[in-house]
N, C-alpha and C positions, 0 to 999 in steps of 0.2 A: 817694313815700317809697321809697327806697332799698332793695331786697333787702338788700345788705349790710353794711345796719345789724340786723339778725337773727342772722350772724355769732357765733360762740361758737369757743373750742379747747377742742375735747375729746382728751384723750389715747386711742388707743383699747383701753388694753387695759380703759379705763372700761364700754368699749359690752358688753351684760351677754351672754354666750352660751347660757347657762342659767340657768332659776328660781332665785330665791332656796330656801333651803333646804324652809322653810314660807311659806304665801300672808302671815301675819301676820308674818314676822319681815322684811320688806323694809322698807328705809328709811323714811321723812317728813318732810319739811321743811316746816315751817307760814309761811307766808307772808299777814302782816297787808295785805291790800289799802287798805286808808284808807290806813295810814304806809307802808307799802315794807318796813317793817320783817319779819326771821326772826322767831320769835317762838319756835320750836322747829325741834329734832333730835332725831328720836325714832323709832319704829316705826306701823306699819298697827297693829299690837296696841293701840296705845292712842288710836285714833282717835276711842272716842265720847268721849274727852277732852275733844276740841276743838271737840266738837258740842252742839247744843243741845236743851231739850225744847221741839217745833213743828217743829223744819227736818223739808222736807220732801231725802230722797234720790232722786235719778235714776238710773236704772240703764238699760242699754241690754242688751236682752236677745238679742239675735241671735248664730248660732249658727254657729260655722266650718265650715268643709267641707273634707274633703282632695281643692283642688283644682289643685295642681299633681300632674302626670302626666310618667310619664317611659316613654318608648317608643324603635320604630323606625318608621324607613320602609318603607313595603312597594310594593313589594318589595326595595330595596338593601339594608337592613337598617341605616340609619346612626340614629346617638343621636339623638333628639328629647324636648323638653321641653315641656310642654305646662301654661300656668295659664289657670285657668278664669274668666276674668274678671266675667262677666256673660250671662246665661242670654237669648237675643232671640227665643228660636220654640221649639217645641216640644220640635225636636229641635237648635236651632240656637246655637250660643256665642260672645260674642266671646272671643276671646283673647289671650294673651300668648305666642311660640313662638320656639324658638331650637333650630338655628338658622336665623332667622327668611330670611334671604337665598336658600335655597335651599327653600322652601317657599311656590311658586306654587297660583293656585288647578290645582283636580286633583290636589295631592298628596296621597296617606293614608297613614296612620298606624294602628298599631298599639300601642296598650296592653295590658301581660299580665299578672297574676299572681294568687298563690293558688287555680288552675284558673278565672279570671274575662278575659275579653277585652275588650275595648272597642273601634271601627274611630271612626276622624275619618276626614273627608276633606276639604279647605280648601276653601271655596268663595270668598271675597275676600280679598285681599292690602291693610291698610291701612300705615301710618304707625306706627315705632317698633316694629315686630315685631308687629301688631297682625294679626290673622284672626277672619275667622267660619271656623266650621266648623260642621258636622254629624256629629256626635258618634251611633251606633248599635250594635249587638248583633246579633249574627249569628241568635240564638233569638228575639229580639224582647223580651228579659224587662228589666225595670227599669235605665234609664241610670244612672239615681243610685245604684240600687244597686251595681254597679258601682263608679261613684265611688269613694266608700265604702270598697270591696276595694281596690281597685287606688291610688287617688290616697295619696298623701303632704301631713301636713297644712303649710299654704301659708306658713312661718318668713319672714319678712322676709328680705331680701340682706344685709344685716349680720349677719347671724349667721351664721360662718362652718363647719358642719357641716353631717351630715346627718339630719333629722328624726330620729325615734326612739319607740315606743312610749309614751314616756310623755310628749313635747307632745298627745299626744291631750287627754290631764286637763290641764296644765297649761297648754294653748296655748286653752285655753275657762274663761269665766267659772262659776262656779256654779249659776247663773238663766239662762244659756243656752239659748233655748227655740224660737228660729223659726233655722231653718235658711238661709241667704241669703251668708254673709260670707266673702272670702280674706281676711280679718286679723281677729284677736280685739280688740275693743274695752279697749287693755287696762288703762288705769286698775281696770277691774274686777278683773282678775285677784287681785288683792290679796284683793281680797273671799271670809270663808269663811261657812260655814252659823252656823258660833259666832259670828261678831265681829258678823253680821249680825240676829242673836237678841238681843246686847248692845246693837247702835245703839234697836231696838226697846225693849228695855227701859229704855235714857234717854229713850223719848218720841219718837223721833224716827222718821216713817214712810218707806215706801218707795211707788215707783210706776214700775211698767216698762213703756217706750216700747222702741220697734226700730228702728233705721237699721244696715243692709245693708252692711259696710264691703266699698268696692271699690276699685278702683286710682286711683277719684279723690281719694281721704283721702290717698293717699304721693304723689300724681303729686309730680316735682319742679317746682320750680318753674323756670323755666324762659329768665324777663323778668329785668330788670335794677329794672322800676318793679315794685311791689308788686301796685297799682291792677291793671296788664295782666294777673297771671292769672285765667286759670280752672277752676273747682274741678267735676267731671265730676259731673255727676247721680248722686244713690244713693236707692233706695226706702227711706222709711220708712212709721212707720203708729203713730199714737195714740191707744188704743181712748179707748174714752168715758169709762173709770174713770177712766185716768192723767189726762185730759184734766181731768178733774171734780177731781182731788185738787191739783193744781199751779194752776190757776183759782180755787180755794177756799184755798189757802196765800197766793196773789196779793191776795185779794180782802180777808186776814186781816195782810196784810204780815210773814209767815212764810217763811224764810229757804229758798232753794228750794237745793239742791246740785247739779249735774250731777257722775256718774260719770263720766268723761271727756271727747273732744273729739266723739266723734261723737253721745254721748247732747244736748251742746249745742247742733251744730248743728238735731236733730232741734226739739227744745225750740223754738229760736228759728224755726226755718220755718212751726213751727205756729205761734206766735206771730203771725208774720207776716202766714200767712195767716188769723188771727182777729181784724189790726188790734189784737194787745195782748194778748188773751184766747187761750190757748192752742185751738186749733182741734182736732174730735177727726179722724181718717178717714186715711185713704192718700196718700202722695205724693210729687215727688221732692224732692231739696233739693239747691240747689249754689250754696248759698246761703256766701260765702267772707267769713270775720270775720276783721277786719284791723285793727288802730290807727283809731280813728275810729267803728268800729260804736258806735252805741247798745242796749244790752241790753234786752231785756226781761220776760225770764223770770230769769235769772242769779241769785244773792246769794253764789255759793260754786262752788271748781271743785274736784273731786279729780281728779289729770292725770297722767300722766308726764314725763319727764324727754324732747326732742324734739330731731330733728333738727335742727344749726343750718341757717338760710334757708327754712327750713319752713313750710306753710301751718298747722300746727299750732303751732309758734311760737308763729305769725302771732297765732295765735286768744290763745291764753295773754295775751299781750302787750296784747293785745287790753283784756282783763278785768284786767288787775292790773298794767298800765304797765309798757311796753317795759324802761326804766332800769329798774325792781323787780326785773323778771324775771330778767333778762340777770344784774343782780348777784346772784340769788338760785342761778341755774344756774353763776357764776361757784364762790361758795362752795360747791357739790355738787360740784366739781371738786375743789378743793381738800379738801375732807372724804372724798374717794375713792368717793361714790353711783355708784352703776349707772344705765347710761341704756338708754334707747329701750325695746323690748316688754318684755324678761325684765326689766327696770331696775324703782329704785325710783321713788318718788311724792312731788306736792308737793301740800297742801292749802294753795288759797288763799280766805281767809274774811273 
């Protein structure tokens, strides 16, 4: 299948640069999966009116950490930017670094802010700006604690502004618990404690799973044919409690609604492992869902609006149909919806 089939026109001014005034005020487009018809243009506040008693809402409880570090080369002083992509050892990280062409093995960098200093040494050089680095502190204190002080929230590159203090709260779900992501599971950003309580009052159950969002989720599709793309593995875990809740809902033929594409990939991977039933435990997901995929778990999906020709858009098209999804996207553009991480949402049921 040609990747170009997943392209659409989006005016740059509709790429959300900041979150909505409050989480529940984001717009919500409701798409009927069976007919492909748009059944409502509303707000996230009205979400309880589009679910039903017995539905199981599954969310990703991963927590974003301030993975973007800004520092200087030691001793030359040249500016360096570093994104901590994945821990690969006790003190070693896979990173994306800029300017990559100048940072060869042996290069050293210092990150410093608010009286805290963190050192890095490039150990290995890889493609597309990737480096393996060692991080340490002179006083042997906790590196994660230093990252929390020095680091910046890793806003996506299409947000053309520096992060600020407000992003530490708004670029995080209210149920975030397990530290490990370099990007937010953005569909979950719309949910509030009040909204979750209202959903519970209508008889909607909830289960939490964890998938740590890494670079693989957002890696550009650099091939011409969809089937040739590969998603980088990302760690996930489904607790025994969550697996039981999901499997019980499957057994009872109740609808399971995933909040976000990362939640979808976690539960569908766990179902692949379990042969149709969701297997509890940790694992790695490199599952690339695109049209032709047979869903084992999903009965509904709450998701943001995604990049053209992205693997995330392909996942939504696999669930709801390419023509219906792209038609909904075009209407969302025409109606002024806000796109991407801080943008509006679509419910497919």
